[in-house]
MOPAC internal coordinates of N, CA, C and O (Angstrom, degrees):
PM7 1SCF
backbone

  N    0.0000 0     0.00 0     0.00 0    0    0    0
  C    1.4531 1     0.00 0     0.00 0    1    0    0
  C    1.5175 1   109.81 1     0.00 0    2    1    0
  O    1.2310 1   120.88 1   -37.32 1    3    2    1
  N    1.3146 1   115.93 1   142.68 1    3    2    1
  C    1.4560 1   122.39 1  -179.38 1    5    3    2
  C    1.5261 1   110.60 1   -80.64 1    6    5    3
  O    1.2310 1   120.15 1   -41.17 1    7    6    5
  N    1.3075 1   117.33 1   138.83 1    7    6    5
  C    1.4598 1   120.68 1   177.21 1    9    7    6
  C    1.5107 1   109.03 1   -97.06 1   10    9    7
  O    1.2310 1   120.99 1   -34.67 1   11   10    9
  N    1.3063 1   115.71 1   145.33 1   11   10    9
  C    1.4600 1   121.77 1  -178.29 1   13   11   10
  C    1.5150 1   110.75 1   -78.90 1   14   13   11
  O    1.2310 1   120.80 1   -39.47 1   15   14   13
  N    1.3116 1   116.09 1   140.53 1   15   14   13
  C    1.4558 1   120.93 1   174.73 1   17   15   14
  C    1.5279 1   110.98 1   -87.41 1   18   17   15
  O    1.2310 1   120.88 1   167.03 1   19   18   17
  N    1.3307 1   115.93 1   -12.97 1   19   18   17
  C    1.4664 1   120.43 1  -178.95 1   21   19   18
  C    1.5247 1   109.23 1   -89.23 1   22   21   19
  O    1.2310 1   120.96 1   -70.10 1   23   22   21
  N    1.3020 1   115.76 1   109.90 1   23   22   21
  C    1.4507 1   120.81 1   178.07 1   25   23   22
  C    1.5314 1   106.85 1  -115.82 1   26   25   23
  O    1.2310 1   121.03 1   -60.76 1   27   26   25
  N    1.3284 1   115.63 1   119.24 1   27   26   25
  C    1.4540 1   121.32 1  -176.60 1   29   27   26
  C    1.5201 1   110.87 1   -90.59 1   30   29   27
  O    1.2310 1   121.24 1   -34.68 1   31   30   29
  N    1.3269 1   115.23 1   145.32 1   31   30   29
  C    1.4584 1   118.72 1   172.51 1   33   31   30
  C    1.5326 1   108.35 1   -81.98 1   34   33   31
  O    1.2310 1   120.35 1    -1.78 1   35   34   33
  N    1.2950 1   116.94 1   178.22 1   35   34   33
  C    1.4648 1   121.72 1  -174.35 1   37   35   34
  C    1.5235 1   112.51 1   -60.48 1   38   37   35
  O    1.2310 1   119.96 1   136.83 1   39   38   37
  N    1.3192 1   117.68 1   -43.17 1   39   38   37
  C    1.4650 1   121.56 1  -179.19 1   41   39   38
  C    1.5258 1   110.92 1   -66.97 1   42   41   39
  O    1.2310 1   120.18 1   141.31 1   43   42   41
  N    1.3279 1   117.26 1   -38.69 1   43   42   41
  C    1.4659 1   120.74 1   178.34 1   45   43   42
  C    1.5277 1   111.19 1   -65.96 1   46   45   43
  O    1.2310 1   120.80 1   140.31 1   47   46   45
  N    1.3219 1   116.08 1   -39.69 1   47   46   45
  C    1.4673 1   120.26 1   178.39 1   49   47   46
  C    1.5235 1   110.72 1   -65.11 1   50   49   47
  O    1.2310 1   120.30 1   141.26 1   51   50   49
  N    1.3256 1   117.03 1   -38.74 1   51   50   49
  C    1.4569 1   121.28 1   177.34 1   53   51   50
  C    1.5234 1   110.14 1   -61.83 1   54   53   51
  O    1.2310 1   120.51 1   137.04 1   55   54   53
  N    1.3271 1   116.63 1   -42.96 1   55   54   53
  C    1.4601 1   121.29 1   178.18 1   57   55   54
  C    1.5300 1   110.96 1   -62.73 1   58   57   55
  O    1.2310 1   120.25 1   136.35 1   59   58   57
  N    1.3112 1   117.12 1   -43.65 1   59   58   57
  C    1.4696 1   121.73 1   179.29 1   61   59   58
  C    1.5245 1   110.02 1   -61.60 1   62   61   59
  O    1.2310 1   119.92 1   136.71 1   63   62   61
  N    1.3199 1   117.76 1   -43.29 1   63   62   61
  C    1.4608 1   121.03 1  -179.71 1   65   63   62
  C    1.5274 1   110.86 1   -63.64 1   66   65   63
  O    1.2310 1   120.28 1   138.02 1   67   66   65
  N    1.3278 1   117.07 1   -41.98 1   67   66   65
  C    1.4673 1   120.50 1   177.94 1   69   67   66
  C    1.5259 1   111.23 1   -65.03 1   70   69   67
  O    1.2310 1   121.14 1   139.28 1   71   70   69
  N    1.3033 1   115.43 1   -40.72 1   71   70   69
  C    1.4540 1   120.87 1  -179.87 1   73   71   70
  C    1.5244 1   111.65 1   -64.69 1   74   73   71
  O    1.2310 1   120.35 1   141.24 1   75   74   73
  N    1.3256 1   116.94 1   -38.76 1   75   74   73
  C    1.4517 1   121.57 1  -176.28 1   77   75   74
  C    1.5296 1   113.26 1   -81.96 1   78   77   75
  O    1.2310 1   119.85 1   167.27 1   79   78   77
  N    1.3230 1   117.90 1   -12.73 1   79   78   77
  C    1.4577 1   121.01 1  -178.96 1   81   79   78
  C    1.5234 1   109.81 1   -58.87 1   82   81   79
  O    1.2310 1   120.44 1   -48.04 1   83   82   81
  N    1.3205 1   116.76 1   131.96 1   83   82   81
  C    1.4620 1   124.29 1   178.26 1   85   83   82
  C    1.5225 1   113.83 1    66.29 1   86   85   83
  O    1.2310 1   119.38 1  -164.63 1   87   86   85
  N    1.3179 1   118.78 1    15.37 1   87   86   85
  C    1.4584 1   121.55 1   178.27 1   89   87   86
  C    1.5281 1   109.37 1  -101.58 1   90   89   87
  O    1.2310 1   121.45 1   -40.79 1   91   90   89
  N    1.3294 1   114.84 1   139.21 1   91   90   89
  C    1.4642 1   120.15 1   178.24 1   93   91   90
  C    1.5167 1   111.54 1  -110.68 1   94   93   91
  O    1.2310 1   120.07 1   166.26 1   95   94   93
  N    1.3342 1   117.48 1   -13.74 1   95   94   93
  C    1.4609 1   119.96 1  -178.04 1   97   95   94
  C    1.5275 1   109.86 1  -149.14 1   98   97   95
  O    1.2310 1   121.54 1   -11.43 1   99   98   97
  N    1.3236 1   114.65 1   168.57 1   99   98   97
  C    1.4696 1   118.07 1   177.04 1  101   99   98
  C    1.5340 1   110.12 1   -66.56 1  102  101   99
  O    1.2310 1   120.17 1   153.72 1  103  102  101
  N    1.3139 1   117.29 1   -26.28 1  103  102  101
  C    1.4640 1   121.30 1   175.96 1  105  103  102
  C    1.5169 1   111.21 1   -62.99 1  106  105  103
  O    1.2310 1   120.57 1   140.07 1  107  106  105
  N    1.3287 1   116.52 1   -39.93 1  107  106  105
  C    1.4631 1   121.14 1   177.11 1  109  107  106
  C    1.5376 1   110.62 1   -61.84 1  110  109  107
  O    1.2310 1   120.75 1   136.94 1  111  110  109
  N    1.3158 1   116.16 1   -43.06 1  111  110  109
  C    1.4658 1   121.24 1   179.87 1  113  111  110
  C    1.5244 1   109.12 1   -64.16 1  114  113  111
  O    1.2310 1   120.52 1   135.29 1  115  114  113
  N    1.3229 1   116.60 1   -44.71 1  115  114  113
  C    1.4708 1   120.54 1  -179.94 1  117  115  114
  C    1.5263 1   110.75 1   -61.18 1  118  117  115
  O    1.2310 1   120.20 1   139.27 1  119  118  117
  N    1.3210 1   117.22 1   -40.73 1  119  118  117
  C    1.4634 1   121.42 1   178.59 1  121  119  118
  C    1.5183 1   110.67 1   -62.80 1  122  121  119
  O    1.2310 1   120.11 1   137.45 1  123  122  121
  N    1.3417 1   117.39 1   -42.55 1  123  122  121
  C    1.4675 1   121.74 1   178.10 1  125  123  122
  C    1.5266 1   110.57 1   -60.63 1  126  125  123
  O    1.2310 1   120.70 1   135.98 1  127  126  125
  N    1.3328 1   116.26 1   -44.02 1  127  126  125
  C    1.4646 1   120.09 1  -179.80 1  129  127  126
  C    1.5278 1   111.56 1   -65.07 1  130  129  127
  O    1.2310 1   120.52 1   136.30 1  131  130  129
  N    1.3226 1   116.61 1   -43.70 1  131  130  129
  C    1.4658 1   120.28 1   180.00 1  133  131  130
  C    1.5231 1   110.38 1   -61.45 1  134  133  131
  O    1.2310 1   120.65 1   137.01 1  135  134  133
  N    1.3325 1   116.35 1   -42.99 1  135  134  133
  C    1.4609 1   120.57 1   179.14 1  137  135  134
  C    1.5247 1   110.75 1   -63.88 1  138  137  135
  O    1.2310 1   120.00 1   137.59 1  139  138  137
  N    1.3164 1   117.60 1   -42.41 1  139  138  137
  C    1.4599 1   121.12 1  -179.68 1  141  139  138
  C    1.5300 1   110.74 1   -64.01 1  142  141  139
  O    1.2310 1   120.15 1   136.72 1  143  142  141
  N    1.3245 1   117.31 1   -43.28 1  143  142  141
  C    1.4570 1   120.11 1  -179.88 1  145  143  142
  C    1.5275 1   111.12 1   -68.63 1  146  145  143
  O    1.2310 1   120.32 1   143.00 1  147  146  145
  N    1.3214 1   116.99 1   -37.00 1  147  146  145
  C    1.4561 1   120.69 1   177.66 1  149  147  146
  C    1.5380 1   110.19 1   -62.01 1  150  149  147
  O    1.2310 1   120.64 1   134.83 1  151  150  149
  N    1.3247 1   116.38 1   -45.17 1  151  150  149
  C    1.4678 1   120.84 1   178.66 1  153  151  150
  C    1.5144 1   110.92 1   -63.28 1  154  153  151
  O    1.2310 1   120.72 1   137.92 1  155  154  153
  N    1.3278 1   116.23 1   -42.08 1  155  154  153
  C    1.4605 1   120.98 1  -179.10 1  157  155  154
  C    1.5310 1   109.92 1   -63.91 1  158  157  155
  O    1.2310 1   119.90 1   137.74 1  159  158  157
  N    1.3239 1   117.79 1   -42.26 1  159  158  157
  C    1.4566 1   121.04 1  -179.66 1  161  159  158
  C    1.5147 1   111.41 1   -64.77 1  162  161  159
  O    1.2310 1   120.06 1   141.12 1  163  162  161
  N    1.3401 1   117.48 1   -38.88 1  163  162  161
  C    1.4676 1   120.70 1   177.44 1  165  163  162
  C    1.5199 1   111.30 1   -66.07 1  166  165  163
  O    1.2310 1   120.33 1   141.36 1  167  166  165
  N    1.3074 1   116.97 1   -38.64 1  167  166  165
  C    1.4577 1   121.50 1  -179.33 1  169  167  166
  C    1.5212 1   111.24 1   -67.43 1  170  169  167
  O    1.2310 1   120.43 1   147.06 1  171  170  169
  N    1.3280 1   116.79 1   -32.94 1  171  170  169
  C    1.4595 1   120.98 1  -178.57 1  173  171  170
  C    1.5261 1   113.20 1   -87.98 1  174  173  171
  O    1.2310 1   120.15 1   173.86 1  175  174  173
  N    1.3403 1   117.33 1    -6.14 1  175  174  173
  C    1.4683 1   119.75 1  -177.13 1  177  175  174
  C    1.5094 1   111.38 1   -78.26 1  178  177  175
  O    1.2310 1   120.10 1   180.00 1  179  178  177

């Protein structure tokens, strides 16, 4: 089995867990990210 080179620290793992909550597919995750970035861009405008 291949080992991952990506090792997350505690804060990164917490973010991943929050991001994956209630997601059933990678499309769900992508939608969450797009929505978050859209909100962030509006707040910074």
